[in-house]
C-alpha positions, 0 to 999 in steps of 0.5 A, spaced: 888 653 633 890 647 636 896 643 635 897 635 636 904 637 640 903 635 648 905 641 652 912 640 655 913 636 662 913 641 668 915 637 674 910 636 680 911 637 687 907 634 693 908 636 700 905 631 705 903 634 712 900 631 718 894 634 720 894 632 727 900 636 728 897 642 725 903 643 719 898 645 714 900 652 715 908 650 714 906 646 708 902 652 705 908 656 706 913 652 703 908 651 697 908 658 696 916 659 697 916 654 691 911 657 687 914 664 688 921 662 686 920 657 680 913 660 677 912 656 671 918 652 671 913 647 676 907 644 673 904 645 680 905 644 688 900 639 691 898 639 699 896 632 701 893 631 708 897 625 712 897 623 719 902 620 724 907 626 724 909 625 717 912 630 713 915 629 706 916 633 700 917 629 693 918 632 686 915 627 681 915 622 686 922 622 688 923 624 695 927 630 697 925 631 704 922 627 709 922 630 716 924 623 720 929 621 715 932 628 715 931 631 722 926 636 722 924 641 716 928 644 711 929 651 711 927 655 705 934 655 702 935 648 703 928 646 700 929 651 694 936 648 692 934 641 693 928 642 688 932 646 683 937 640 683 932 636 680 928 641 676 934 645 673 941 643 676 944 649 672 940 654 674 943 660 678 939 661 685 943 668 686 944 670 693 941 663 695 947 659 692 952 664 695 956 662 702 955 667 707 961 671 709 964 674 715 962 681 717 968 686 716 971 689 722 969 696 722 975 701 720 980 702 725 979 696 729 984 690 730 
């Protein structure tokens, strides 16, 4: 049975990484993190070989991270929050969205 209704658009992430800098593993790890977190909410993640120290992450063509502009590489928390803010702004990311709290002093200490 077929339908004439096209599937709903799911956002696509592209990660351009510098092959000269050997950033393939970093790009692959970030792709894995996104696919593990967002699963079927994404249409896919594409790794795009580049050069010249280029490292850029886009969602549907919108740049969410650029290594030179943003000062290095994103951590998994920041990356997931930026992707979430575009694809599902109302989604609660659980522990990722919570602020770290200072550890409590052990009982009996001042």
